N, CA and C atoms as an extended XYZ file, in Angstrom:
588
Properties=species:S:1:pos:R:3:atomname:S:1:resname:S:1:resid:I:1 pbc="F F F"
N         1.779       19.515      -17.073 N   MET     1
C         2.452       18.667      -16.120 CA  MET     1
C         2.037       19.034      -14.685 C   MET     1
N         1.951       20.324      -14.421 N   ILE     2
C         1.553       20.769      -13.089 CA  ILE     2
C         0.121       20.334      -12.787 C   ILE     2
N        -0.749       20.431      -13.801 N   MET     3
C        -2.138       20.016      -13.618 CA  MET     3
C        -2.220       18.513      -13.318 C   MET     3
N        -1.459       17.703      -14.049 N   ALA     4
C        -1.468       16.251      -13.824 CA  ALA     4
C        -0.967       15.931      -12.426 C   ALA     4
N         0.106       16.606      -12.008 N   PHE     5
C         0.635       16.372      -10.665 CA  PHE     5
C        -0.382       16.802       -9.607 C   PHE     5
N        -1.038       17.944       -9.829 N   GLY     6
C        -2.032       18.432       -8.868 CA  GLY     6
C        -3.205       17.481       -8.715 C   GLY     6
N        -3.720       16.971       -9.837 N   ILE     7
C        -4.844       16.028       -9.789 CA  ILE     7
C        -4.421       14.749       -9.072 C   ILE     7
N        -3.236       14.249       -9.433 N   SER     8
C        -2.735       13.024       -8.806 CA  SER     8
C        -2.524       13.230       -7.309 C   SER     8
N        -1.977       14.385       -6.928 N   LEU     9
C        -1.755       14.685       -5.517 CA  LEU     9
C        -3.070       14.731       -4.745 C   LEU     9
N        -4.071       15.368       -5.320 N   LEU    10
C        -5.379       15.469       -4.667 CA  LEU    10
C        -6.009       14.091       -4.475 C   LEU    10
N        -5.983       13.278       -5.544 N   MET    11
C        -6.579       11.935       -5.465 CA  MET    11
C        -5.848       11.066       -4.441 C   MET    11
N        -4.528       11.111       -4.458 N   ASN    12
C        -3.767       10.256       -3.550 CA  ASN    12
C        -3.785       10.766       -2.119 C   ASN    12
N        -3.901       12.085       -1.930 N   PHE    13
C        -4.031       12.608       -0.568 CA  PHE    13
C        -5.339       12.112        0.043 C   PHE    13
N        -6.428       12.188       -0.748 N   ALA    14
C        -7.722       11.692       -0.250 CA  ALA    14
C        -7.634       10.200        0.048 C   ALA    14
N        -6.967        9.465       -0.845 N   SER    15
C        -6.814        8.025       -0.645 CA  SER    15
C        -5.982        7.745        0.609 C   SER    15
N        -4.918        8.507        0.822 N   TYR    16
C        -4.067        8.333        1.999 CA  TYR    16
C        -4.829        8.689        3.276 C   TYR    16
N        -5.543        9.805        3.263 N   TRP    17
C        -6.226       10.290        4.468 CA  TRP    17
C        -7.335        9.340        4.915 C   TRP    17
N        -8.029        8.750        3.911 N   PHE    18
C        -9.144        7.858        4.219 CA  PHE    18
C        -8.819        6.409        3.900 C   PHE    18
N        -7.532        6.070        3.802 N   SER    19
C        -7.134        4.722        3.374 CA  SER    19
C        -7.732        3.632        4.246 C   SER    19
N        -7.756        3.858        5.561 N   ASP    20
C        -8.273        2.811        6.438 CA  ASP    20
C        -9.743        2.529        6.138 C   ASP    20
N       -10.543        3.574        5.997 N   LYS    21
C       -11.978        3.380        5.740 CA  LYS    21
C       -12.225        2.748        4.371 C   LYS    21
N       -11.467        3.203        3.366 N   ILE    22
C       -11.665        2.706        1.995 CA  ILE    22
C       -11.346        1.219        1.899 C   ILE    22
N       -10.141        0.842        2.348 N   VAL    23
C        -9.717       -0.550        2.176 CA  VAL    23
C       -10.523       -1.497        3.065 C   VAL    23
N       -10.865       -1.061        4.265 N   LEU    24
C       -11.651       -1.926        5.145 CA  LEU    24
C       -13.059       -2.140        4.597 C   LEU    24
N       -13.623       -1.107        3.973 N   MET    25
C       -14.938       -1.252        3.360 CA  MET    25
C       -14.871       -2.184        2.141 C   MET    25
N       -13.775       -2.063        1.362 N   MET    26
C       -13.607       -2.930        0.195 CA  MET    26
C       -13.580       -4.406        0.578 C   MET    26
N       -12.935       -4.704        1.692 N   TYR    27
C       -12.798       -6.095        2.135 CA  TYR    27
C       -13.926       -6.553        3.056 C   TYR    27
N       -14.907       -5.693        3.290 N   ARG    28
C       -16.037       -5.996        4.177 CA  ARG    28
C       -15.553       -6.405        5.570 C   ARG    28
N       -14.524       -5.683        6.030 N   ALA    29
C       -13.951       -5.981        7.339 CA  ALA    29
C       -14.877       -5.494        8.447 C   ALA    29
N       -14.883       -6.250        9.533 N   LYS    30
C       -15.742       -5.919       10.680 CA  LYS    30
C       -14.847       -5.687       11.887 C   LYS    30
N       -15.031       -4.527       12.531 N   GLU    31
C       -14.255       -4.246       13.731 CA  GLU    31
C       -14.673       -5.214       14.831 C   GLU    31
N       -13.675       -5.712       15.553 N   ILE    32
C       -13.958       -6.711       16.587 CA  ILE    32
C       -13.550       -6.190       17.959 C   ILE    32
N       -14.118       -6.841       18.949 N   THR    33
C       -13.749       -6.570       20.339 CA  THR    33
C       -12.968       -7.776       20.866 C   THR    33
N       -12.459       -7.643       22.061 N   GLN    34
C       -11.722       -8.746       22.669 CA  GLN    34
C       -12.608       -9.968       22.863 C   GLN    34
N       -13.872       -9.749       23.157 N   ALA    35
C       -14.798      -10.869       23.378 CA  ALA    35
C       -15.059      -11.641       22.087 C   ALA    35
N       -15.025      -10.954       20.948 N   GLU    36
C       -15.354      -11.611       19.676 CA  GLU    36
C       -14.199      -12.438       19.116 C   GLU    36
N       -12.977      -12.006       19.332 N   SER    37
C       -11.812      -12.765       18.860 CA  SER    37
C       -10.658      -12.576       19.848 C   SER    37
N       -10.727      -13.290       20.973 N   PRO    38
C        -9.727      -13.075       22.029 CA  PRO    38
C        -8.292      -13.339       21.578 C   PRO    38
N        -8.093      -14.356       20.735 N   LYS    39
C        -6.738      -14.704       20.291 CA  LYS    39
C        -6.122      -13.557       19.488 C   LYS    39
N        -6.813      -13.082       18.461 N   LEU    40
C        -6.288      -12.010       17.606 CA  LEU    40
C        -6.127      -10.716       18.398 C   LEU    40
N        -7.125      -10.386       19.193 N   PHE    41
C        -7.091       -9.138       19.951 CA  PHE    41
C        -5.928       -9.127       20.942 C   PHE    41
N        -5.697      -10.253       21.606 N   ALA    42
C        -4.605      -10.344       22.586 CA  ALA    42
C        -3.246      -10.190       21.908 C   ALA    42
N        -3.098      -10.803       20.721 N   ILE    43
C        -1.834      -10.715       19.994 CA  ILE    43
C        -1.570       -9.279       19.559 C   ILE    43
N        -2.583       -8.626       18.995 N   VAL    44
C        -2.418       -7.240       18.545 CA  VAL    44
C        -2.073       -6.345       19.729 C   VAL    44
N        -2.741       -6.542       20.843 N   SER    45
C        -2.493       -5.743       22.042 CA  SER    45
C        -1.075       -5.954       22.562 C   SER    45
N        -0.629       -7.200       22.572 N   ARG    46
C         0.719       -7.521       23.062 CA  ARG    46
C         1.793       -6.897       22.159 C   ARG    46
N         1.635       -7.039       20.847 N   VAL    47
C         2.627       -6.492       19.909 CA  VAL    47
C         2.635       -4.961       19.979 C   VAL    47
N         1.469       -4.337       20.083 N   ALA    48
C         1.391       -2.877       20.196 CA  ALA    48
C         2.131       -2.395       21.436 C   ALA    48
N         1.968       -3.115       22.524 N   ASN    49
C         2.618       -2.744       23.779 CA  ASN    49
C         4.133       -2.843       23.667 C   ASN    49
N         4.632       -3.941       23.111 N   VAL    50
C         6.075       -4.145       22.981 CA  VAL    50
C         6.673       -3.161       21.976 C   VAL    50
N         5.942       -2.873       20.892 N   ALA    51
C         6.430       -1.950       19.864 CA  ALA    51
C         6.296       -0.496       20.299 C   ALA    51
N         5.666       -0.270       21.438 N   ASN    52
C         5.456        1.078       21.966 CA  ASN    52
C         4.660        1.936       20.971 C   ASN    52
N         3.615        1.327       20.415 N   LEU    53
C         2.717        2.019       19.486 CA  LEU    53
C         1.307        2.000       20.064 C   LEU    53
N         0.481        2.976       19.686 N   PRO    54
C        -0.906        2.958       20.174 CA  PRO    54
C        -1.637        1.713       19.685 C   PRO    54
N        -2.569        1.257       20.473 N   MET    55
C        -3.380        0.097       20.085 CA  MET    55
C        -4.240        0.478       18.885 C   MET    55
N        -4.060       -0.222       17.759 N   PRO    56
C        -4.887        0.089       16.594 CA  PRO    56
C        -6.260       -0.569       16.715 C   PRO    56
N        -7.171       -0.170       15.855 N   LYS    57
C        -8.439       -0.882       15.761 CA  LYS    57
C        -8.145       -2.238       15.120 C   LYS    57
N        -8.895       -3.240       15.509 N   VAL    58
C        -8.668       -4.604       15.014 CA  VAL    58
C        -9.890       -5.032       14.221 C   VAL    58
N        -9.630       -5.560       13.025 N   TYR    59
C       -10.714       -5.967       12.128 CA  TYR    59
C       -10.524       -7.411       11.707 C   TYR    59
N       -11.641       -8.065       11.463 N   ILE    60
C       -11.630       -9.427       10.913 CA  ILE    60
C       -12.316       -9.376        9.555 C   ILE    60
N       -11.751      -10.108        8.597 N   ILE    61
C       -12.274      -10.141        7.236 CA  ILE    61
C       -12.835      -11.529        6.981 C   ILE    61
N       -14.074      -11.612        6.511 N   PRO    62
C       -14.621      -12.940        6.220 CA  PRO    62
C       -13.876      -13.589        5.060 C   PRO    62
N       -13.647      -14.891        5.168 N   GLY    63
C       -12.993      -15.625        4.086 CA  GLY    63
C       -11.877      -16.502        4.606 C   GLY    63
N       -11.604      -17.561        3.877 N   GLU    64
C       -10.611      -18.547        4.291 CA  GLU    64
C        -9.211      -18.271        3.747 C   GLU    64
N        -9.060      -17.322        2.826 N   THR    65
C        -7.736      -17.004        2.284 CA  THR    65
C        -6.879      -16.387        3.388 C   THR    65
N        -5.705      -16.957        3.666 N   PRO    66
C        -4.878      -16.390        4.735 CA  PRO    66
C        -4.250      -15.063        4.305 C   PRO    66
N        -4.574      -13.987        4.998 N   ASN    67
C        -4.048      -12.672        4.671 CA  ASN    67
C        -4.200      -11.755        5.880 C   ASN    67
N        -3.334      -10.756        5.938 N   ALA    68
C        -3.429       -9.725        6.971 CA  ALA    68
C        -2.787       -8.467        6.413 C   ALA    68
N        -3.231       -7.307        6.874 N   PHE    69
C        -2.623       -6.058        6.441 CA  PHE    69
C        -2.840       -4.979        7.487 C   PHE    69
N        -2.015       -3.936        7.370 N   ALA    70
C        -2.150       -2.746        8.215 CA  ALA    70
C        -2.552       -1.599        7.316 C   ALA    70
N        -3.334       -0.685        7.843 N   THR    71
C        -3.731        0.487        7.090 CA  THR    71
C        -3.889        1.655        8.060 C   THR    71
N        -4.079        2.826        7.511 N   GLY    72
C        -4.217        4.020        8.338 CA  GLY    72
C        -3.116        5.014        8.048 C   GLY    72
N        -3.418        6.297        8.243 N   ARG    73
C        -2.481        7.339        7.822 CA  ARG    73
C        -1.295        7.529        8.762 C   ARG    73
N        -1.407        7.109       10.004 N   ASP    74
C        -0.300        7.227       10.954 CA  ASP    74
C        -0.564        6.269       12.112 C   ASP    74
N         0.412        6.099       13.014 N   PRO    75
C         0.206        5.152       14.113 CA  PRO    75
C        -1.023        5.440       14.979 C   PRO    75
N        -1.423        6.702       15.068 N   ASN    76
C        -2.598        7.035       15.879 CA  ASN    76
C        -3.922        6.740       15.171 C   ASN    76
N        -3.873        6.488       13.882 N   HIS    77
C        -5.092        6.184       13.114 CA  HIS    77
C        -4.937        4.855       12.383 C   HIS    77
N        -4.213        3.937       12.972 N   ALA    78
C        -3.914        2.665       12.314 CA  ALA    78
C        -5.005        1.628       12.577 C   ALA    78
N        -5.041        0.665       11.693 N   ALA    79
C        -5.932       -0.485       11.846 CA  ALA    79
C        -5.185       -1.723       11.364 C   ALA    79
N        -5.418       -2.825       12.040 N   ILE    80
C        -4.861       -4.123       11.646 CA  ILE    80
C        -6.041       -5.007       11.279 C   ILE    80
N        -5.961       -5.635       10.114 N   ALA    81
C        -7.028       -6.531        9.676 CA  ALA    81
C        -6.441       -7.896        9.344 C   ALA    81
N        -7.167       -8.938        9.690 N   ALA    82
C        -6.751      -10.306        9.395 CA  ALA    82
C        -7.972      -11.090        8.933 C   ALA    82
N        -7.750      -12.016        8.033 N   THR    83
C        -8.859      -12.846        7.568 CA  THR    83
C        -9.149      -13.939        8.594 C   THR    83
N       -10.360      -14.453        8.531 N   GLU    84
C       -10.719      -15.581        9.394 CA  GLU    84
C        -9.786      -16.754        9.128 C   GLU    84
N        -9.399      -16.919        7.853 N   GLY    85
C        -8.535      -18.035        7.468 CA  GLY    85
C        -7.197      -18.006        8.164 C   GLY    85
N        -6.548      -16.851        8.191 N   ILE    86
C        -5.213      -16.781        8.800 CA  ILE    86
C        -5.292      -16.954       10.313 C   ILE    86
N        -6.353      -16.456       10.930 N   VAL    87
C        -6.523      -16.608       12.380 CA  VAL    87
C        -6.726      -18.082       12.731 C   VAL    87
N        -7.438      -18.805       11.874 N   ASN    88
C        -7.751      -20.214       12.152 CA  ASN    88
C        -6.586      -21.162       11.880 C   ASN    88
N        -5.779      -20.881       10.838 N   ILE    89
C        -4.771      -21.878       10.449 CA  ILE    89
C        -3.415      -21.687       11.121 C   ILE    89
N        -3.100      -20.465       11.587 N   LEU    90
C        -1.786      -20.242       12.184 CA  LEU    90
C        -1.818      -20.470       13.689 C   LEU    90
N        -0.688      -20.928       14.193 N   SER    91
C        -0.550      -21.022       15.648 CA  SER    91
C        -0.436      -19.605       16.203 C   SER    91
N        -0.483      -19.483       17.520 N   GLU    92
C        -0.398      -18.153       18.128 CA  GLU    92
C         0.948      -17.496       17.833 C   GLU    92
N         2.035      -18.253       17.879 N   ASP    93
C         3.360      -17.695       17.566 CA  ASP    93
C         3.447      -17.228       16.115 C   ASP    93
N         2.926      -18.056       15.203 N   GLU    94
C         2.965      -17.689       13.786 CA  GLU    94
C         2.135      -16.438       13.516 C   GLU    94
N         0.950      -16.383       14.108 N   LEU    95
C         0.093      -15.221       13.922 CA  LEU    95
C         0.750      -13.977       14.520 C   LEU    95
N         1.440      -14.139       15.623 N   GLU    96
C         2.152      -13.009       16.227 CA  GLU    96
C         3.242      -12.489       15.287 C   GLU    96
N         3.918      -13.388       14.578 N   GLY    97
C         4.923      -12.973       13.591 CA  GLY    97
C         4.310      -12.157       12.468 C   GLY    97
N         3.140      -12.584       11.983 N   VAL    98
C         2.446      -11.856       10.917 CA  VAL    98
C         2.015      -10.480       11.416 C   VAL    98
N         1.443      -10.426       12.606 N   ILE    99
C         0.978       -9.154       13.165 CA  ILE    99
C         2.166       -8.226       13.427 C   ILE    99
N         3.293       -8.781       13.886 N   ALA   100
C         4.496       -7.971       14.092 CA  ALA   100
C         4.968       -7.354       12.781 C   ALA   100
N         4.875       -8.119       11.712 N   HIS   101
C         5.231       -7.596       10.386 CA  HIS   101
C         4.343       -6.404       10.027 C   HIS   101
N         3.060       -6.526       10.285 N   GLU   102
C         2.134       -5.425        9.969 CA  GLU   102
C         2.421       -4.207       10.838 C   GLU   102
N         2.787       -4.421       12.094 N   PHE   103
C         3.161       -3.297       12.957 CA  PHE   103
C         4.427       -2.613       12.447 C   PHE   103
N         5.337       -3.378       11.866 N   ALA   104
C         6.543       -2.773       11.298 CA  ALA   104
C         6.168       -1.808       10.174 C   ALA   104
N         5.153       -2.159        9.376 N   HIS   105
C         4.675       -1.233        8.341 CA  HIS   105
C         4.139        0.049        8.962 C   HIS   105
N         3.406       -0.087       10.060 N   ILE   106
C         2.864        1.099       10.738 CA  ILE   106
C         4.008        1.946       11.293 C   ILE   106
N         4.946        1.296       11.957 N   LYS   107
C         6.053        2.006       12.603 CA  LYS   107
C         6.899        2.775       11.596 C   LYS   107
N         7.099        2.200       10.420 N   HIS   108
C         7.939        2.820        9.397 CA  HIS   108
C         7.139        3.667        8.398 C   HIS   108
N         5.858        3.867        8.687 N   ARG   109
C         4.978        4.734        7.879 CA  ARG   109
C         5.010        4.376        6.390 C   ARG   109
N         4.915        3.085        6.116 N   ASP   110
C         4.943        2.625        4.732 CA  ASP   110
C         3.709        3.048        3.949 C   ASP   110
N         2.615        3.321        4.623 N   ILE   111
C         1.410        3.764        3.917 CA  ILE   111
C         1.647        5.164        3.350 C   ILE   111
N         2.335        6.018        4.089 N   LEU   112
C         2.687        7.347        3.587 CA  LEU   112
C         3.645        7.231        2.407 C   LEU   112
N         4.660        6.378        2.537 N   THR   113
C         5.604        6.171        1.441 CA  THR   113
C         4.879        5.692        0.185 C   THR   113
N         3.991        4.732        0.362 N   GLY   114
C         3.219        4.219       -0.780 CA  GLY   114
C         2.342        5.289       -1.418 C   GLY   114
N         1.795        6.177       -0.609 N   SER   115
C         0.947        7.247       -1.147 CA  SER   115
C         1.763        8.246       -1.955 C   SER   115
N         2.966        8.556       -1.490 N   ILE   116
C         3.836        9.477       -2.234 CA  ILE   116
C         4.219        8.864       -3.571 C   ILE   116
N         4.586        7.586       -3.554 N   VAL   117
C         4.952        6.900       -4.800 CA  VAL   117
C         3.751        6.834       -5.735 C   VAL   117
N         2.562        6.543       -5.202 N   ALA   118
C         1.354        6.481       -6.033 CA  ALA   118
C         1.051        7.829       -6.668 C   ALA   118
N         1.339        8.927       -5.960 N   THR   119
C         1.146       10.264       -6.527 CA  THR   119
C         2.046       10.457       -7.734 C   THR   119
N         3.304       10.058       -7.614 N   MET   120
C         4.243       10.189       -8.736 CA  MET   120
C         3.814        9.320       -9.922 C   MET   120
N         3.410        8.087       -9.620 N   VAL   121
C         2.969        7.177      -10.682 CA  VAL   121
C         1.725        7.738      -11.374 C   VAL   121
N         0.781        8.252      -10.589 N   GLY   122
C        -0.429        8.841      -11.164 CA  GLY   122
C        -0.111       10.027      -12.051 C   GLY   122
N         0.821       10.878      -11.610 N   ALA   123
C         1.200       12.048      -12.409 CA  ALA   123
C         1.840       11.616      -13.726 C   ALA   123
N         2.760       10.649      -13.669 N   ILE   124
C         3.418       10.180      -14.894 CA  ILE   124
C         2.401        9.573      -15.854 C   ILE   124
N         1.475        8.786      -15.330 N   THR   125
C         0.454        8.167      -16.174 CA  THR   125
C        -0.435        9.230      -16.829 C   THR   125
N        -0.841       10.248      -16.051 N   MET   126
C        -1.681       11.305      -16.625 CA  MET   126
C        -0.939       12.102      -17.680 C   MET   126
N         0.328       12.399      -17.439 N   ILE   127
C         1.125       13.140      -18.419 CA  ILE   127
C         1.249       12.336      -19.707 C   ILE   127
N         1.471       11.026      -19.587 N   ALA   128
C         1.568       10.170      -20.775 CA  ALA   128
C         0.249       10.156      -21.541 C   ALA   128
N        -0.861       10.102      -20.828 N   ARG   129
C        -2.173       10.126      -21.511 CA  ARG   129
C        -2.419       11.464      -22.186 C   ARG   129
N        -2.069       12.555      -21.488 N   MET   130
C        -2.230       13.873      -22.101 CA  MET   130
C        -1.383       13.987      -23.367 C   MET   130
N        -0.148       13.464      -23.298 N   ALA   131
C         0.725       13.487      -24.479 CA  ALA   131
C         0.116       12.666      -25.606 C   ALA   131
N        -0.502       11.546      -25.254 N   GLY   132
C        -1.153       10.721      -26.276 CA  GLY   132
C        -2.300       11.438      -26.956 C   GLY   132
N        -3.157       12.100      -26.175 N   TRP   133
C        -4.264       12.861      -26.769 CA  TRP   133
C        -3.718       14.019      -27.606 C   TRP   133
N        -2.658       14.628      -27.129 N   SER   134
C        -2.051       15.729      -27.877 CA  SER   134
C        -1.526       15.239      -29.223 C   SER   134
N        -0.900       14.062      -29.219 N   MET   135
C        -0.378       13.504      -30.476 CA  MET   135
C        -1.500       13.223      -31.458 C   MET   135
N        -2.639       12.747      -30.923 N   MET   136
C        -3.732       12.366      -31.825 CA  MET   136
C        -4.484       13.566      -32.392 C   MET   136
N        -4.637       14.620      -31.600 N   PHE   137
C        -5.526       15.702      -32.025 CA  PHE   137
C        -4.850       17.037      -32.293 C   PHE   137
N        -3.656       17.255      -31.817 N   ALA   138
C        -3.013       18.560      -32.003 CA  ALA   138
C        -2.094       18.534      -33.219 C   ALA   138
N        -2.048       19.630      -33.911 N   GLY   139
C        -1.075       19.816      -34.985 CA  GLY   139
C        -1.315       19.011      -36.232 C   GLY   139
N        -2.511       18.528      -36.488 N   ARG   140
C        -2.789       17.774      -37.722 CA  ARG   140
C        -2.520       18.652      -38.928 C   ARG   140
N        -1.666       18.144      -39.791 N   GLY   141
C        -1.406       18.855      -41.037 CA  GLY   141
C        -0.399       19.979      -40.921 C   GLY   141
N         0.124       20.232      -39.718 N   SER   142
C         1.094       21.327      -39.589 CA  SER   142
C         2.489       20.824      -39.952 C   SER   142
N         3.370       21.753      -40.269 N   ASN   143
C         4.741       21.391      -40.633 CA  ASN   143
C         5.492       20.769      -39.467 C   ASN   143
N         5.110       21.164      -38.235 N   ASP   144
C         5.785       20.615      -37.054 CA  ASP   144
C         5.597       19.112      -36.947 C   ASP   144
N         4.454       18.617      -37.399 N   ARG   145
C         4.143       17.203      -37.248 CA  ARG   145
C         4.905       16.345      -38.249 C   ARG   145
N         5.314       16.906      -39.375 N   ARG   146
C         5.989       16.103      -40.396 CA  ARG   146
C         7.329       15.567      -39.915 C   ARG   146
N         7.996       16.306      -39.043 N   ASP   147
C         9.310       15.889      -38.568 CA  ASP   147
C         9.251       15.052      -37.298 C   ASP   147
N         8.041       14.828      -36.746 N   SER   148
C         7.945       14.086      -35.487 CA  SER   148
C         8.056       12.591      -35.737 C   SER   148
N         8.534       11.889      -34.724 N   ASN   149
C         8.702       10.443      -34.810 CA  ASN   149
C         7.492        9.795      -34.133 C   ASN   149
N         6.541        9.333      -34.893 N   GLY   150
C         5.313        8.747      -34.362 CA  GLY   150
C         5.562        7.514      -33.527 C   GLY   150
N         6.539        6.684      -33.932 N   PHE   151
C         6.831        5.470      -33.168 CA  PHE   151
C         7.438        5.808      -31.814 C   PHE   151
N         8.310        6.796      -31.774 N   GLY   152
C         8.912        7.214      -30.506 CA  GLY   152
C         7.861        7.765      -29.553 C   GLY   152
N         6.943        8.564      -30.085 N   GLU   153
C         5.876        9.122      -29.248 CA  GLU   153
C         4.956        8.025      -28.728 C   GLU   153
N         4.635        7.056      -29.611 N   LEU   154
C         3.784        5.942      -29.211 CA  LEU   154
C         4.470        5.083      -28.140 C   LEU   154
N         5.770        4.861      -28.310 N   ALA   155
C         6.519        4.079      -27.323 CA  ALA   155
C         6.515        4.784      -25.970 C   ALA   155
N         6.698        6.121      -25.987 N   MET   156
C         6.671        6.867      -24.727 CA  MET   156
C         5.300        6.769      -24.073 C   MET   156
N         4.249        6.869      -24.883 N   LEU   157
C         2.882        6.799      -24.368 CA  LEU   157
C         2.622        5.465      -23.675 C   LEU   157
N         3.164        4.388      -24.215 N   ILE   158
C         2.928        3.053      -23.660 CA  ILE   158
C         3.911        2.739      -22.525 C   ILE   158
N         5.184        3.086      -22.715 N   LEU   159
C         6.218        2.661      -21.778 CA  LEU   159
C         6.306        3.512      -20.510 C   LEU   159
N         5.973        4.796      -20.589 N   ALA   160
C         6.085        5.654      -19.394 CA  ALA   160
C         5.216        5.145      -18.242 C   ALA   160
N         3.917        4.855      -18.461 N   PRO   161
C         3.124        4.338      -17.338 CA  PRO   161
C         3.607        2.973      -16.843 C   PRO   161
N         4.062        2.124      -17.756 N   ILE   162
C         4.566        0.804      -17.345 CA  ILE   162
C         5.811        0.973      -16.482 C   ILE   162
N         6.713        1.849      -16.900 N   ALA   163
C         7.931        2.093      -16.120 CA  ALA   163
C         7.585        2.652      -14.740 C   ALA   163
N         6.608        3.552      -14.691 N   ALA   164
C         6.205        4.142      -13.408 CA  ALA   164
C         5.663        3.075      -12.465 C   ALA   164
N         4.844        2.164      -12.993 N   VAL   165
C         4.280        1.093      -12.158 CA  VAL   165
C         5.390        0.143      -11.703 C   VAL   165
N         6.349       -0.145      -12.568 N   LEU   166
C         7.475       -1.002      -12.180 CA  LEU   166
C         8.286       -0.363      -11.054 C   LEU   166
N         8.484        0.947      -11.125 N   VAL   167
C         9.184        1.648      -10.044 CA  VAL   167
C         8.386        1.541       -8.747 C   VAL   167
N         7.059        1.711       -8.852 N   GLN   168
C         6.195        1.608       -7.665 CA  GLN   168
C         6.317        0.212       -7.039 C   GLN   168
N         6.273       -0.822       -7.870 N   MET   169
C         6.391       -2.187       -7.346 CA  MET   169
C         7.772       -2.434       -6.735 C   MET   169
N         8.813       -1.879       -7.363 N   ALA   170
C        10.170       -2.050       -6.825 CA  ALA   170
C        10.298       -1.387       -5.461 C   ALA   170
N         9.721       -0.213       -5.299 N   ILE   171
C         9.770        0.472       -4.003 CA  ILE   171
C         9.000       -0.333       -2.957 C   ILE   171
N         7.853       -0.865       -3.353 N   SER   172
C         7.065       -1.682       -2.430 CA  SER   172
C         7.873       -2.890       -1.956 C   SER   172
N         8.533       -3.580       -2.889 N   ARG   173
C         9.341       -4.748       -2.524 CA  ARG   173
C        10.534       -4.335       -1.673 C   ARG   173
N        11.152       -3.195       -2.002 N   SER   174
C        12.317       -2.771       -1.228 CA  SER   174
C        11.914       -2.418        0.198 C   SER   174
N        10.700       -1.873        0.389 N   ARG   175
C        10.216       -1.591        1.746 CA  ARG   175
C        10.027       -2.897        2.519 C   ARG   175
N         9.503       -3.923        1.855 N   GLU   176
C         9.345       -5.223        2.504 CA  GLU   176
C        10.721       -5.773        2.904 C   GLU   176
N        11.690       -5.669        1.993 N   PHE   177
C        13.028       -6.174        2.279 CA  PHE   177
C        13.676       -5.374        3.400 C   PHE   177
N        13.470       -4.054        3.407 N   LEU   178
C        14.040       -3.197        4.440 CA  LEU   178
C        13.557       -3.613        5.826 C   LEU   178
N        12.298       -4.017        5.915 N   LEU   179
C        11.754       -4.433        7.213 CA  LEU   179
C        12.477       -5.660        7.757 C   LEU   179
N        13.077       -6.451        6.870 N   MET   180
C        13.832       -7.623        7.334 CA  MET   180
C        15.205       -7.215        7.860 C   MET   180
N        15.693       -6.034        7.462 N   GLN   181
C        17.060       -5.642        7.785 CA  GLN   181
C        17.187       -4.809        9.051 C   GLN   181
N        16.110       -4.135        9.472 N   VAL   182
C        16.229       -3.215       10.601 CA  VAL   182
C        15.586       -3.805       11.844 C   VAL   182
N        16.130       -3.525       13.023 N   PRO   183
C        15.494       -3.993       14.253 CA  PRO   183
C        14.193       -3.240       14.487 C   PRO   183
N        13.179       -3.944       14.942 N   HIS   184
C        11.853       -3.350       15.101 CA  HIS   184
C        11.442       -3.157       16.546 C   HIS   184
N        12.170       -3.771       17.471 N   ASN   185
C        11.743       -3.779       18.868 CA  ASN   185
C        10.371       -4.451       18.985 C   ASN   185
N        10.183       -5.519       18.224 N   LEU   186
C         8.935       -6.265       18.261 CA  LEU   186
C         9.194       -7.610       18.930 C   LEU   186
N         8.156       -8.242       19.480 N   PRO   187
C         8.366       -9.439       20.295 CA  PRO   187
C         8.882      -10.648       19.537 C   PRO   187
N         8.598      -10.742       18.251 N   VAL   188
C         9.062      -11.891       17.475 CA  VAL   188
C         9.583      -11.397       16.148 C   VAL   188
N        10.376      -12.238       15.488 N   ASP   189
C        10.880      -11.889       14.167 CA  ASP   189
C         9.738      -11.994       13.168 C   ASP   189
N         9.351      -10.884       12.508 N   PRO   190
C         8.234      -10.928       11.571 CA  PRO   190
C         8.472      -11.850       10.396 C   PRO   190
N         9.729      -12.228       10.146 N   TYR   191
C        10.036      -13.017        8.951 CA  TYR   191
C        10.407      -14.445        9.284 C   TYR   191
N        10.143      -14.859       10.517 N   ARG   192
C        10.514      -16.203       10.922 CA  ARG   192
C         9.875      -17.244       10.016 C   ARG   192
N         8.631      -17.038        9.628 N   LEU   193
C         7.947      -18.003        8.775 CA  LEU   193
C         8.630      -18.125        7.418 C   LEU   193
N         9.091      -16.971        6.870 N   GLN   194
C         9.706      -16.986        5.549 CA  GLN   194
C        11.100      -17.603        5.575 C   GLN   194
N        11.750      -17.571        6.727 N   MET   195
C        13.132      -18.054        6.810 CA  MET   195
C        13.212      -19.561        7.000 C   MET   195
N        12.073      -20.213        7.272 N   ARG   196
C        12.102      -21.661        7.515 CA  ARG   196
C        12.487      -22.418        6.270 C   ARG   196
């Protein structure tokens, strides 16, 4: 169990520490300047100023699917990324609401929370896999195995990782809901679009 937790902790720490570089590379995001996308850059700068957070790096993602996200290990290493689609289809007020939502994630350190939860989920999944290999290869023919419940062990092997992922998703959703409940000191309500 300690080994599974250690491996999961190491993998998720690396993922957390380099999260901005990893996810931005996955999405082929390109860092932009104010000259390249004045509308997006101005909105990010304005929200950062009002939220009293450092100006993050700003990235644009090629593609028409409307999406935006925040990444980075802390407010001083944060990045905001938006797709070309969301920048083109939303008005300035709407885009400001989306960017404010992403700043709320930075302010509340949701990336750290997600990394801690992912470490726990990874550890539970590894322990379940180790238990599965142990069931298949250890104790064949021994008296200890005759009294074991194979169906119960199989159910644990399958259900433990599923339960862990469900907990991870529930925490993710609860963090989103929490952002709607607390004041952010941001220029616009991040959830105005959802409340219409």
